[in-house]
N, C-alpha and C positions, 0 to 999 in steps of 0.2 A: 474583501480586499481592496486595497486602495486603487483608486483610478490612476495614482501619480506613479505606478509603477514605471520602470524603464522600459524602453521597446523589446520586444521579444529577441532573445539571442539564440541562434542557431548555428552550432558548428564551430563558433570562434574558441570557446574554452574547452580545453580537453575535459572528459569525463571526471567526475570525482576522485574514481579507482585510479585512472591514469595519472592524476596529478598527485595523489599519495605515493604511488609507485615511483613517480619522478624524483619526488622529495627524497625518498630513500635512496635513489639512485645518485642523486646530488652529493648526498652526505657520504657516499661510499659503500658499499655493502660488502666488498672484498674482506675476507677473513670474518665477516658476521653471517653465519650459515642462516639465522634465524630472519635477519635483515633481508638477506639474498632471496630467501624461500618466500617472505612475505611480499617482496616486490614483485616476484614470478607469478604469485597468486593473484595478485591485484591486475597485472598486465593480462593475464588469461581472462580473469573475470570481464575485464574492460571488452576484450576481443569478442566473448562469449555473448555479451548482453548487445554488443552492435549487430552481432550476427543474427541474434534471435530476432531484433528489430526488423532487419532486412528480410528474413524468412517469413516473418507476417506480413511484411509489405508485398511480397510476391504472391501471396496466396491469391488466387482468383476466386473470388466468392462474391460476385456482383449483388447477388439476393440480399446480402447481409450489409451492404454498403449502406444503403439509406436508414435501415432500422438502427443499426449501431452507433450511426452518426449522430441521428437524432436523440437517440438515448443518452450519448456521451455528452451532448449539448444541452440537453436538459438536467442532467445532473449538476450543471453550475450551481454553486451556492446552495448545495446539497437539497434541491426542491424535492426530489422522491421521497427522501427520508424525512424532512418536515412535513410533508403531504400524508405520509403514513401515520407519524406521529399525531397529527391533528384526527386522523380517521379513528386512532385508537383512543385518544383522549374523548372523544365524541361518543363512540359506538361500544367501549369495552368496559365502562364501569371504572371502579377503583383501581383494578389491575391494568387496565388499559392507560390509565392516566399515569399510573407510577411508571410503566413502559414507555411512555411518551417522555416523561421527566427526564428519565434514565437515559433514552436515547439522545436527546437533545443536549444533555450534559457531555455525553460521550463525543458529540460531534464537535462541541466546543472545545473540549479537551484536545482533541485530535487535531483541530484546525489551527489552535494556538502552536501547539507543539511543531507540527510539520510546515505551516505556512510562515512561522517566524524563525527559531533558531535552526531548524535541520535545514530548511531551503536555503539561509544564509551562510551556514557552514559548507553544505553541499556545492553551492554556486555552480551547478551543472547547465550547461547550455542546451537550449531545446534540440530535439534531433532536426536533422535537414530532410524535410519530408520530400522536397522537391529533387534532391540529389539522391535520395535513396529510392525514388520512383514510388511514393505511396500514391494510390489512385487518387485523383481529385474528387472523385464521388463520395470519398470516405471523409474529405477534410471537415474540420470544424474550426471555428477560430482559434489561433494559436495563442495560448496564455502569455500574458506579458511577464509572469513570474518564472524563477528559475525552475529547472527539469526535478531536480531531486529532492524528496521523494514526492509521490503523486499525492497531492491533497485530496483528489477527488476518491482516490483509493483508499485512502486513509479514512475518511470521514464515514464511506461507505461500510468499511468493515468495522468501525467503531460502532456505529449504530446497529449493524446486524447483531453483532455479538452481544452489547448491552441489552438490546431488548429481547434477544433470544434468551438470555438468562431471565428474564422477568416473565416471559410467556413462551415456554418453549417449544410451543406449536409453531412458531414463527421462524426457528431456526434454520429450517431448510430453505423455505422459501425466500427469507431476507438473505441468506448466505448466498443462494443461487443469484438473486438479482445484484447483491454487491459484487459479486466474481463477475458477472455480465459488465456491469458498470468500470470495473478495474481493467478487464480486458480491452474494453472499448477505446479506452485511453492509448492503448499501443495500436489497436487496428486504425484508428483515426491518423496516427502518427506523431501524437502530440507529448509521448513519454516512451522512453526507452523500457523494455520489460525489468530491469532492476529497480527503475523508478517505482513500479507498481508493485513490486514484491515487497520492497521495504515500506513502502506505504499501507499495505495490506497487512503487514505484521505488526508495525506500529499501531496502526488503527485497533487492530484486534487485541493487542495487549492493553490498550487503554480502555477499549469497551469492557475488557474482563475486570479491569481495576474499578471502574465505575460501576459496574453490574454487581460486584461483590460488596462495594460500599451501601448499594441501594438495599441489597439483601439484609446487611448487618442492621440498617438503620430501621427496615420492616419490621425485624425481629425483635427489635427493642420496643416497638410500639405496642 
């Protein structure tokens, strides 16, 4: 990501689902049952998302604060996944090298989609950690990009799914690791749960697409 990103924004812009609902409201939903229902659903999703964020912030688990904050910070720039890819390429022969290539391609696809068009369209401000009383012991540096969706979660899921399709024995451990990284983004206060859920779903879909393409290419050889 570029170092020229704007300063982090927290709380100044309504969440994406709230802004979509507002647009529907501004255009007038009376007499349009579908639009009215959609607006109501979006408002409820926004409230649920923020309530879940606050609930995680209020969970008192000091033993997890240090480990999860260190993990979340270490996951910057997909470092854990590149490390795993390097180990696979060196230690696991042709299958490992194919898994490593597939995983790295999946990370690239997820990063490109999430960190460019999706974040620009979502344009969601980062959560207000101080206002929601996220314990400072959990804090990691607040990213300068917009919040929706979570790039860390997308990259983690993309890598786990793609590599797991090449090396099935790694599906469970990589899935657990990716899930822990995704949760750490909410736990440390830098993402709303909705950001993470959409990031995981997007990454998993892209990982599956890349994994299938790798499998088809291997079958032709």
